[in-house]
A tleap script that builds the chain and sets N, CA, C and O, in Angstrom:
source leaprc.protein.ff14SB
mol = sequence {
  NMET ILE GLU VAL SER ASN ARG PHE ASP LEU
  ASN SER GLN LEU LYS THR ASN LYS ARG ILE
  LEU ALA LEU PHE TYR ALA SER TRP CYS PRO
  TYR CYS THR SER PHE LEU PRO ILE PHE ASN
  LYS SER PHE SER ARG GLN ARG VAL ASP LEU
  ALA VAL ARG VAL LYS VAL ASP ASP TYR ASP
  ASN PRO LEU TRP GLU GLU TYR SER ILE GLU
  THR VAL PRO ALA VAL ILE LEU PHE GLU ALA
  GLY SER ILE ASN ARG ARG LEU ASP GLY ARG
  LEU GLY TYR ASP LEU SER GLU ASN GLN LEU
  LYS ARG TRP LEU GLU ASP GLU THR CGLY
}
set mol.1.N position { 53.979 -76.474 0.194 }
set mol.1.CA position { 53.079 -75.416 -0.244 }
set mol.1.C position { 52.590 -75.779 -1.643 }
set mol.1.O position { 53.340 -76.274 -2.484 }
set mol.2.N position { 51.303 -75.514 -1.856 }
set mol.2.CA position { 50.750 -75.750 -3.182 }
set mol.2.C position { 50.114 -74.461 -3.687 }
set mol.2.O position { 49.897 -73.514 -2.931 }
set mol.3.N position { 49.823 -74.452 -4.976 }
set mol.3.CA position { 49.148 -73.304 -5.579 }
set mol.3.C position { 47.872 -73.788 -6.250 }
set mol.3.O position { 47.867 -74.807 -6.940 }
set mol.4.N position { 46.795 -73.048 -6.042 }
set mol.4.CA position { 45.512 -73.340 -6.681 }
set mol.4.C position { 44.987 -72.054 -7.308 }
set mol.4.O position { 45.429 -70.957 -6.965 }
set mol.5.N position { 44.049 -72.200 -8.221 }
set mol.5.CA position { 43.489 -71.012 -8.864 }
set mol.5.C position { 41.992 -71.140 -9.125 }
set mol.5.O position { 41.404 -70.322 -9.833 }
set mol.6.N position { 41.383 -72.172 -8.549 }
set mol.6.CA position { 39.942 -72.332 -8.771 }
set mol.6.C position { 39.266 -72.887 -7.523 }
set mol.6.O position { 39.918 -73.412 -6.620 }
set mol.7.N position { 37.981 -72.761 -7.497 }
set mol.7.CA position { 37.152 -73.157 -6.344 }
set mol.7.C position { 37.273 -74.647 -6.046 }
set mol.7.O position { 37.390 -75.038 -4.884 }
set mol.8.N position { 37.245 -75.477 -7.079 }
set mol.8.CA position { 37.295 -76.924 -6.887 }
set mol.8.C position { 38.572 -77.339 -6.161 }
set mol.8.O position { 38.518 -78.095 -5.191 }
set mol.9.N position { 39.718 -76.848 -6.627 }
set mol.9.CA position { 40.992 -77.241 -6.022 }
set mol.9.C position { 41.130 -76.711 -4.597 }
set mol.9.O position { 41.644 -77.414 -3.727 }
set mol.10.N position { 40.680 -75.490 -4.348 }
set mol.10.CA position { 40.742 -74.948 -2.997 }
set mol.10.C position { 39.815 -75.734 -2.068 }
set mol.10.O position { 40.219 -76.103 -0.965 }
set mol.11.N position { 38.605 -75.988 -2.491 }
set mol.11.CA position { 37.659 -76.744 -1.662 }
set mol.11.C position { 38.166 -78.149 -1.366 }
set mol.11.O position { 37.950 -78.674 -0.274 }
set mol.12.N position { 38.832 -78.752 -2.327 }
set mol.12.CA position { 39.412 -80.075 -2.121 }
set mol.12.C position { 40.444 -80.042 -0.993 }
set mol.12.O position { 40.473 -80.938 -0.149 }
set mol.13.N position { 41.281 -79.021 -0.977 }
set mol.13.CA position { 42.278 -78.882 0.089 }
set mol.13.C position { 41.614 -78.572 1.430 }
set mol.13.O position { 42.044 -79.078 2.466 }
set mol.14.N position { 40.574 -77.748 1.412 }
set mol.14.CA position { 39.878 -77.404 2.650 }
set mol.14.C position { 39.204 -78.627 3.276 }
set mol.14.O position { 39.066 -78.707 4.497 }
set mol.15.N position { 38.791 -79.566 2.447 }
set mol.15.CA position { 38.146 -80.775 2.954 }
set mol.15.C position { 39.144 -81.766 3.538 }
set mol.15.O position { 38.797 -82.540 4.430 }
set mol.16.N position { 40.367 -81.750 3.048 }
set mol.16.CA position { 41.332 -82.775 3.454 }
set mol.16.C position { 42.363 -82.282 4.470 }
set mol.16.O position { 43.136 -83.088 4.987 }
set mol.17.N position { 42.397 -80.993 4.767 }
set mol.17.CA position { 43.365 -80.438 5.714 }
set mol.17.C position { 42.632 -79.600 6.750 }
set mol.17.O position { 41.782 -78.778 6.406 }
set mol.18.N position { 42.963 -79.809 8.022 }
set mol.18.CA position { 42.243 -79.109 9.089 }
set mol.18.C position { 42.605 -77.633 9.167 }
set mol.18.O position { 41.713 -76.787 9.237 }
set mol.19.N position { 43.903 -77.304 9.156 }
set mol.19.CA position { 44.356 -75.908 9.269 }
set mol.19.C position { 45.143 -75.531 8.013 }
set mol.19.O position { 46.188 -76.109 7.712 }
set mol.20.N position { 44.612 -74.554 7.298 }
set mol.20.CA position { 45.262 -74.086 6.067 }
set mol.20.C position { 45.502 -72.592 6.174 }
set mol.20.O position { 44.609 -71.825 6.535 }
set mol.21.N position { 46.712 -72.197 5.857 }
set mol.21.CA position { 47.057 -70.791 5.743 }
set mol.21.C position { 47.103 -70.472 4.257 }
set mol.21.O position { 47.917 -71.033 3.523 }
set mol.22.N position { 46.233 -69.572 3.813 }
set mol.22.CA position { 46.091 -69.297 2.381 }
set mol.22.C position { 46.420 -67.845 2.067 }
set mol.22.O position { 45.964 -66.927 2.750 }
set mol.23.N position { 47.211 -67.654 1.032 }
set mol.23.CA position { 47.511 -66.332 0.505 }
set mol.23.C position { 46.763 -66.166 -0.804 }
set mol.23.O position { 47.022 -66.892 -1.764 }
set mol.24.N position { 45.841 -65.221 -0.853 }
set mol.24.CA position { 45.144 -64.879 -2.089 }
set mol.24.C position { 45.944 -63.770 -2.743 }
set mol.24.O position { 46.196 -62.732 -2.130 }
set mol.25.N position { 46.345 -63.987 -3.992 }
set mol.25.CA position { 47.200 -63.020 -4.680 }
set mol.25.C position { 46.929 -63.032 -6.181 }
set mol.25.O position { 46.269 -63.926 -6.711 }
set mol.26.N position { 47.460 -62.012 -6.844 }
set mol.26.CA position { 47.373 -61.922 -8.306 }
set mol.26.C position { 48.765 -61.627 -8.846 }
set mol.26.O position { 49.495 -60.813 -8.280 }
set mol.27.N position { 49.129 -62.278 -9.924 }
set mol.27.CA position { 50.481 -62.113 -10.474 }
set mol.27.C position { 50.705 -60.710 -11.028 }
set mol.27.O position { 51.848 -60.266 -11.137 }
set mol.28.N position { 49.630 -60.008 -11.380 }
set mol.28.CA position { 49.768 -58.657 -11.926 }
set mol.28.C position { 49.887 -57.596 -10.829 }
set mol.28.O position { 50.093 -56.422 -11.136 }
set mol.29.N position { 49.762 -57.981 -9.570 }
set mol.29.CA position { 49.790 -57.050 -8.445 }
set mol.29.C position { 51.226 -56.890 -7.925 }
set mol.29.O position { 51.813 -57.865 -7.456 }
set mol.30.N position { 51.798 -55.691 -7.999 }
set mol.30.CA position { 53.175 -55.513 -7.522 }
set mol.30.C position { 53.311 -55.755 -6.015 }
set mol.30.O position { 54.365 -56.197 -5.556 }
set mol.31.N position { 52.269 -55.474 -5.249 }
set mol.31.CA position { 52.315 -55.716 -3.805 }
set mol.31.C position { 52.353 -57.218 -3.521 }
set mol.31.O position { 53.040 -57.669 -2.605 }
set mol.32.N position { 51.616 -57.976 -4.306 }
set mol.32.CA position { 51.618 -59.430 -4.146 }
set mol.32.C position { 52.986 -60.007 -4.495 }
set mol.32.O position { 53.496 -60.884 -3.797 }
set mol.33.N position { 53.567 -59.515 -5.565 }
set mol.33.CA position { 54.875 -60.000 -5.999 }
set mol.33.C position { 55.915 -59.801 -4.907 }
set mol.33.O position { 56.745 -60.679 -4.669 }
set mol.34.N position { 55.875 -58.661 -4.248 }
set mol.34.CA position { 56.847 -58.418 -3.185 }
set mol.34.C position { 56.490 -59.179 -1.902 }
set mol.34.O position { 57.371 -59.439 -1.082 }
set mol.35.N position { 55.222 -59.539 -1.715 }
set mol.35.CA position { 54.796 -60.240 -0.501 }
set mol.35.C position { 54.986 -61.754 -0.594 }
set mol.35.O position { 55.119 -62.413 0.438 }
set mol.36.N position { 55.002 -62.313 -1.781 }
set mol.36.CA position { 55.131 -63.769 -1.937 }
set mol.36.C position { 56.325 -64.348 -1.171 }
set mol.36.O position { 56.144 -65.322 -0.441 }
set mol.37.N position { 57.529 -63.799 -1.301 }
set mol.37.CA position { 58.659 -64.377 -0.548 }
set mol.37.C position { 58.475 -64.277 0.967 }
set mol.37.O position { 58.924 -65.155 1.704 }
set mol.38.N position { 57.825 -63.226 1.428 }
set mol.38.CA position { 57.562 -63.068 2.862 }
set mol.38.C position { 56.620 -64.167 3.335 }
set mol.38.O position { 56.858 -64.791 4.369 }
set mol.39.N position { 55.551 -64.405 2.581 }
set mol.39.CA position { 54.600 -65.466 2.926 }
set mol.39.C position { 55.282 -66.828 2.890 }
set mol.39.O position { 55.113 -67.637 3.803 }
set mol.40.N position { 56.049 -67.079 1.838 }
set mol.40.CA position { 56.724 -68.368 1.690 }
set mol.40.C position { 57.632 -68.653 2.877 }
set mol.40.O position { 57.705 -69.789 3.347 }
set mol.41.N position { 58.315 -67.641 3.359 }
set mol.41.CA position { 59.234 -67.796 4.484 }
set mol.41.C position { 58.472 -67.935 5.803 }
set mol.41.O position { 58.879 -68.712 6.666 }
set mol.42.N position { 57.398 -67.209 5.968 }
set mol.42.CA position { 56.699 -67.134 7.252 }
set mol.42.C position { 55.832 -68.339 7.557 }
set mol.42.O position { 55.697 -68.718 8.720 }
set mol.43.N position { 55.242 -68.951 6.545 }
set mol.43.CA position { 54.280 -70.020 6.829 }
set mol.43.C position { 54.945 -71.217 7.484 }
set mol.43.O position { 54.298 -71.935 8.246 }
set mol.44.N position { 56.215 -71.446 7.207 }
set mol.44.CA position { 56.878 -72.653 7.709 }
set mol.44.C position { 56.995 -72.664 9.231 }
set mol.44.O position { 57.208 -73.718 9.830 }
set mol.45.N position { 56.857 -71.508 9.852 }
set mol.45.CA position { 56.970 -71.441 11.306 }
set mol.45.C position { 55.618 -71.619 11.997 }
set mol.45.O position { 55.542 -71.526 13.222 }
set mol.46.N position { 54.579 -71.867 11.255 }
set mol.46.CA position { 53.230 -71.921 11.824 }
set mol.46.C position { 52.758 -73.356 11.986 }
set mol.46.O position { 53.236 -74.273 11.318 }
set mol.47.N position { 51.803 -73.522 12.896 }
set mol.47.CA position { 51.209 -74.838 13.126 }
set mol.47.C position { 50.009 -74.998 12.196 }
set mol.47.O position { 48.856 -74.904 12.618 }
set mol.48.N position { 50.302 -75.240 10.941 }
set mol.48.CA position { 49.256 -75.455 9.948 }
set mol.48.C position { 49.539 -76.762 9.230 }
set mol.48.O position { 50.677 -77.227 9.170 }
set mol.49.N position { 48.483 -77.343 8.687 }
set mol.49.CA position { 48.650 -78.570 7.922 }
set mol.49.C position { 49.169 -78.293 6.521 }
set mol.49.O position { 49.858 -79.120 5.924 }
set mol.50.N position { 48.827 -77.114 6.004 }
set mol.50.CA position { 49.183 -76.803 4.624 }
set mol.50.C position { 49.155 -75.296 4.406 }
set mol.50.O position { 48.326 -74.589 4.979 }
set mol.51.N position { 50.052 -74.824 3.591 }
set mol.51.CA position { 50.003 -73.437 3.120 }
set mol.51.C position { 49.640 -73.479 1.640 }
set mol.51.O position { 50.147 -74.304 0.880 }
set mol.52.N position { 48.763 -72.582 1.258 }
set mol.52.CA position { 48.261 -72.558 -0.117 }
set mol.52.C position { 48.385 -71.147 -0.667 }
set mol.52.O position { 48.030 -70.173 -0.002 }
set mol.53.N position { 48.888 -71.050 -1.876 }
set mol.53.CA position { 48.837 -69.780 -2.600 }
set mol.53.C position { 47.661 -69.884 -3.561 }
set mol.53.O position { 47.602 -70.784 -4.399 }
set mol.54.N position { 46.724 -68.944 -3.426 }
set mol.54.CA position { 45.514 -68.958 -4.241 }
set mol.54.C position { 45.619 -67.828 -5.255 }
set mol.54.O position { 45.477 -66.654 -4.911 }
set mol.55.N position { 45.867 -68.191 -6.498 }
set mol.55.CA position { 46.067 -67.219 -7.568 }
set mol.55.C position { 44.714 -66.811 -8.144 }
set mol.55.O position { 43.981 -67.638 -8.686 }
set mol.56.N position { 44.398 -65.530 -8.017 }
set mol.56.CA position { 43.107 -65.009 -8.490 }
set mol.56.C position { 43.346 -63.928 -9.550 }
set mol.56.O position { 42.870 -62.801 -9.412 }
set mol.57.N position { 44.077 -64.274 -10.596 }
set mol.57.CA position { 44.431 -63.305 -11.632 }
set mol.57.C position { 43.234 -62.732 -12.373 }
set mol.57.O position { 43.233 -61.558 -12.742 }
set mol.58.N position { 42.231 -63.544 -12.587 }
set mol.58.CA position { 41.071 -63.147 -13.378 }
set mol.58.C position { 39.991 -62.575 -12.469 }
set mol.58.O position { 39.586 -63.224 -11.504 }
set mol.59.N position { 39.521 -61.370 -12.765 }
set mol.59.CA position { 38.460 -60.771 -11.944 }
set mol.59.C position { 37.160 -61.557 -11.999 }
set mol.59.O position { 36.294 -61.367 -11.146 }
set mol.60.N position { 37.005 -62.432 -12.982 }
set mol.60.CA position { 35.815 -63.272 -13.060 }
set mol.60.C position { 35.927 -64.518 -12.180 }
set mol.60.O position { 34.977 -65.294 -12.081 }
set mol.61.N position { 37.075 -64.710 -11.546 }
set mol.61.CA position { 37.262 -65.856 -10.680 }
set mol.61.C position { 36.285 -65.747 -9.506 }
set mol.61.O position { 36.306 -64.746 -8.791 }
set mol.62.N position { 35.429 -66.755 -9.291 }
set mol.62.CA position { 34.426 -66.683 -8.218 }
set mol.62.C position { 35.020 -66.629 -6.816 }
set mol.62.O position { 34.307 -66.306 -5.866 }
set mol.63.N position { 36.302 -66.934 -6.662 }
set mol.63.CA position { 36.922 -66.885 -5.337 }
set mol.63.C position { 36.973 -65.471 -4.782 }
set mol.63.O position { 36.957 -65.293 -3.564 }
set mol.64.N position { 37.035 -64.447 -5.655 }
set mol.64.CA position { 36.996 -63.059 -5.186 }
set mol.64.C position { 35.756 -62.830 -4.328 }
set mol.64.O position { 35.833 -62.314 -3.213 }
set mol.65.N position { 34.621 -63.224 -4.877 }
set mol.65.CA position { 33.355 -62.987 -4.187 }
set mol.65.C position { 33.112 -63.982 -3.064 }
set mol.65.O position { 32.648 -63.609 -1.987 }
set mol.66.N position { 33.423 -65.232 -3.313 }
set mol.66.CA position { 33.157 -66.272 -2.314 }
set mol.66.C position { 33.858 -65.992 -0.985 }
set mol.66.O position { 33.315 -66.282 0.081 }
set mol.67.N position { 35.065 -65.429 -1.051 }
set mol.67.CA position { 35.821 -65.151 0.176 }
set mol.67.C position { 35.953 -63.655 0.455 }
set mol.67.O position { 36.803 -63.232 1.238 }
set mol.68.N position { 35.113 -62.874 -0.186 }
set mol.68.CA position { 35.062 -61.414 0.028 }
set mol.68.C position { 36.442 -60.777 -0.088 }
set mol.68.O position { 36.841 -59.974 0.756 }
set mol.69.N position { 37.157 -61.142 -1.133 }
set mol.69.CA position { 38.480 -60.571 -1.378 }
set mol.69.C position { 38.273 -59.247 -2.112 }
set mol.69.O position { 37.827 -59.228 -3.259 }
set mol.70.N position { 38.594 -58.164 -1.456 }
set mol.70.CA position { 38.457 -56.851 -2.067 }
set mol.70.C position { 39.791 -56.334 -2.580 }
set mol.70.O position { 39.841 -55.613 -3.576 }
set mol.71.N position { 40.869 -56.700 -1.904 }
set mol.71.CA position { 42.217 -56.336 -2.347 }
set mol.71.C position { 43.135 -57.529 -2.129 }
set mol.71.O position { 42.884 -58.387 -1.283 }
set mol.72.N position { 44.185 -57.559 -2.902 }
set mol.72.CA position { 45.221 -58.569 -2.729 }
set mol.72.C position { 46.528 -57.837 -2.446 }
set mol.72.O position { 46.734 -56.731 -2.947 }
set mol.73.N position { 47.394 -58.421 -1.669 }
set mol.73.CA position { 47.314 -59.743 -1.071 }
set mol.73.C position { 46.377 -59.786 0.122 }
set mol.73.O position { 46.146 -58.780 0.794 }
set mol.74.N position { 45.845 -60.972 0.368 }
set mol.74.CA position { 45.016 -61.234 1.543 }
set mol.74.C position { 45.408 -62.611 2.079 }
set mol.74.O position { 45.576 -63.559 1.312 }
set mol.75.N position { 45.549 -62.710 3.387 }
set mol.75.CA position { 45.924 -63.969 4.026 }
set mol.75.C position { 44.743 -64.428 4.872 }
set mol.75.O position { 44.195 -63.664 5.667 }
set mol.76.N position { 44.362 -65.692 4.686 }
set mol.76.CA position { 43.238 -66.251 5.434 }
set mol.76.C position { 43.676 -67.550 6.101 }
set mol.76.O position { 44.295 -68.409 5.473 }
set mol.77.N position { 43.348 -67.677 7.369 }
set mol.77.CA position { 43.565 -68.922 8.092 }
set mol.77.C position { 42.233 -69.664 8.139 }
set mol.77.O position { 41.245 -69.164 8.676 }
set mol.78.N position { 42.227 -70.857 7.568 }
set mol.78.CA position { 41.048 -71.713 7.575 }
set mol.78.C position { 41.210 -72.782 8.643 }
set mol.78.O position { 42.282 -73.368 8.791 }
set mol.79.N position { 40.139 -73.033 9.388 }
set mol.79.CA position { 40.082 -74.120 10.375 }
set mol.79.C position { 38.872 -74.972 10.031 }
set mol.79.O position { 37.745 -74.480 9.996 }
set mol.80.N position { 39.109 -76.233 9.780 }
set mol.80.CA position { 38.032 -77.177 9.457 }
set mol.80.C position { 37.144 -76.650 8.326 }
set mol.80.O position { 35.922 -76.791 8.371 }
set mol.81.N position { 37.766 -76.046 7.316 }
set mol.81.CA position { 37.051 -75.587 6.140 }
set mol.81.C position { 36.409 -74.220 6.232 }
set mol.81.O position { 35.865 -73.726 5.244 }
set mol.82.N position { 36.460 -73.590 7.411 }
set mol.82.CA position { 35.852 -72.278 7.596 }
set mol.82.C position { 36.915 -71.229 7.902 }
set mol.82.O position { 37.992 -71.542 8.411 }
set mol.83.N position { 36.594 -69.991 7.583 }
set mol.83.CA position { 37.520 -68.901 7.864 }
set mol.83.C position { 37.598 -68.696 9.371 }
set mol.83.O position { 36.580 -68.496 10.035 }
set mol.84.N position { 38.808 -68.747 9.898 }
set mol.84.CA position { 39.047 -68.486 11.312 }
set mol.84.C position { 39.411 -67.020 11.509 }
set mol.84.O position { 38.867 -66.357 12.393 }
set mol.85.N position { 40.323 -66.514 10.696 }
set mol.85.CA position { 40.734 -65.112 10.745 }
set mol.85.C position { 41.395 -64.742 9.433 }
set mol.85.O position { 41.757 -65.600 8.628 }
set mol.86.N position { 41.544 -63.435 9.240 }
set mol.86.CA position { 42.116 -62.971 7.978 }
set mol.86.C position { 42.905 -61.689 8.182 }
set mol.86.O position { 42.675 -60.925 9.120 }
set mol.87.N position { 43.840 -61.484 7.271 }
set mol.87.CA position { 44.650 -60.276 7.217 }
set mol.87.C position { 44.531 -59.753 5.787 }
set mol.87.O position { 45.082 -60.334 4.852 }
set mol.88.N position { 43.811 -58.661 5.639 }
set mol.88.CA position { 43.565 -58.116 4.305 }
set mol.88.C position { 44.505 -56.961 4.008 }
set mol.88.O position { 44.783 -56.123 4.866 }
set mol.89.N position { 44.986 -56.935 2.776 }
set mol.89.CA position { 45.740 -55.782 2.318 }
set mol.89.C position { 44.802 -54.600 2.130 }
set mol.89.O position { 43.580 -54.749 2.124 }
set mol.90.N position { 45.390 -53.441 1.981 }
set mol.90.CA position { 44.601 -52.239 1.703 }
set mol.90.C position { 44.966 -51.747 0.309 }
set mol.90.O position { 46.116 -51.854 -0.119 }
set mol.91.N position { 43.999 -51.222 -0.376 }
set mol.91.CA position { 44.201 -50.733 -1.731 }
set mol.91.C position { 45.340 -49.720 -1.757 }
set mol.91.O position { 45.302 -48.711 -1.053 }
set mol.92.N position { 46.348 -49.996 -2.571 }
set mol.92.CA position { 47.484 -49.092 -2.722 }
set mol.92.C position { 48.570 -49.255 -1.680 }
set mol.92.O position { 49.507 -48.459 -1.636 }
set mol.93.N position { 48.461 -50.291 -0.825 }
set mol.93.CA position { 49.465 -50.530 0.211 }
set mol.93.C position { 49.851 -52.001 0.229 }
set mol.93.O position { 49.036 -52.881 -0.047 }
set mol.94.N position { 51.086 -52.238 0.553 }
set mol.94.CA position { 51.608 -53.589 0.662 }
set mol.94.C position { 51.369 -54.129 2.064 }
set mol.94.O position { 51.268 -53.354 3.015 }
set mol.95.N position { 51.280 -55.430 2.204 }
set mol.95.CA position { 51.359 -56.052 3.518 }
set mol.95.C position { 52.841 -56.229 3.822 }
set mol.95.O position { 53.621 -56.601 2.945 }
set mol.96.N position { 53.219 -55.964 5.048 }
set mol.96.CA position { 54.637 -56.052 5.401 }
set mol.96.C position { 54.925 -57.347 6.155 }
set mol.96.O position { 54.019 -58.038 6.620 }
set mol.97.N position { 56.195 -57.643 6.256 }
set mol.97.CA position { 56.616 -58.805 7.022 }
set mol.97.C position { 56.238 -58.636 8.493 }
set mol.97.O position { 55.823 -59.597 9.140 }
set mol.98.N position { 56.381 -57.424 9.021 }
set mol.98.CA position { 56.013 -57.171 10.416 }
set mol.98.C position { 54.517 -57.354 10.656 }
set mol.98.O position { 54.117 -57.914 11.676 }
set mol.99.N position { 53.690 -56.888 9.726 }
set mol.99.CA position { 52.240 -57.077 9.871 }
set mol.99.C position { 51.901 -58.566 9.933 }
set mol.99.O position { 51.139 -59.006 10.793 }
set mol.100.N position { 52.479 -59.332 9.006 }
set mol.100.CA position { 52.199 -60.763 8.978 }
set mol.100.C position { 52.717 -61.429 10.244 }
set mol.100.O position { 52.039 -62.279 10.821 }
set mol.101.N position { 53.895 -61.053 10.672 }
set mol.101.CA position { 54.476 -61.644 11.878 }
set mol.101.C position { 53.591 -61.384 13.095 }
set mol.101.O position { 53.312 -62.302 13.866 }
set mol.102.N position { 53.147 -60.133 13.270 }
set mol.102.CA position { 52.272 -59.816 14.404 }
set mol.102.C position { 50.959 -60.571 14.319 }
set mol.102.O position { 50.471 -61.089 15.323 }
set mol.103.N position { 50.388 -60.634 13.129 }
set mol.103.CA position { 49.118 -61.336 12.919 }
set mol.103.C position { 49.261 -62.818 13.251 }
set mol.103.O position { 48.398 -63.396 13.912 }
set mol.104.N position { 50.344 -63.427 12.796 }
set mol.104.CA position { 50.569 -64.839 13.078 }
set mol.104.C position { 50.845 -65.086 14.554 }
set mol.104.O position { 50.387 -66.084 15.110 }
set mol.105.N position { 51.578 -64.202 15.185 }
set mol.105.CA position { 51.849 -64.341 16.622 }
set mol.105.C position { 50.572 -64.198 17.436 }
set mol.105.O position { 50.393 -64.905 18.428 }
set mol.106.N position { 49.691 -63.306 17.039 }
set mol.106.CA position { 48.412 -63.145 17.741 }
set mol.106.C position { 47.604 -64.438 17.671 }
set mol.106.O position { 46.931 -64.804 18.634 }
set mol.107.N position { 47.669 -65.120 16.545 }
set mol.107.CA position { 46.905 -66.346 16.342 }
set mol.107.C position { 47.476 -67.479 17.180 }
set mol.107.O position { 46.724 -68.276 17.741 }
set mol.108.N position { 48.793 -67.557 17.268 }
set mol.108.CA position { 49.399 -68.705 17.945 }
set mol.108.C position { 49.599 -68.453 19.428 }
set mol.108.O position { 49.939 -69.365 20.183 }
set mol.109.N position { 49.384 -67.198 19.845 }
set mol.109.CA position { 49.358 -66.853 21.234 }
set mol.109.C position { 50.653 -66.845 21.955 }
set mol.109.O position { 50.692 -66.556 23.151 }
savepdb mol mol.pdb
quit
């Protein structure tokens, strides 16, 4: 697993890896802090080339707009550089381990 925080580094990974599971998060978000260990544990069971934590601490970070991130945490599965599916958090609510598990199971069939 790697961590990126800018467009250049994320795009570089998207170009070199076919399937990427990405967690968009902010260190100041209490929901993200509690979700990080869940994501770290869950990604290893998936058929992905790489898991990426995308830190978007600064509201001026263009990744918010580029990937339509309205709340964090948000999980996005990229296939060949494009968004395949996503699991978005809701304002004022945490993503749970069960939500992520169901979402990942739906993807892997």
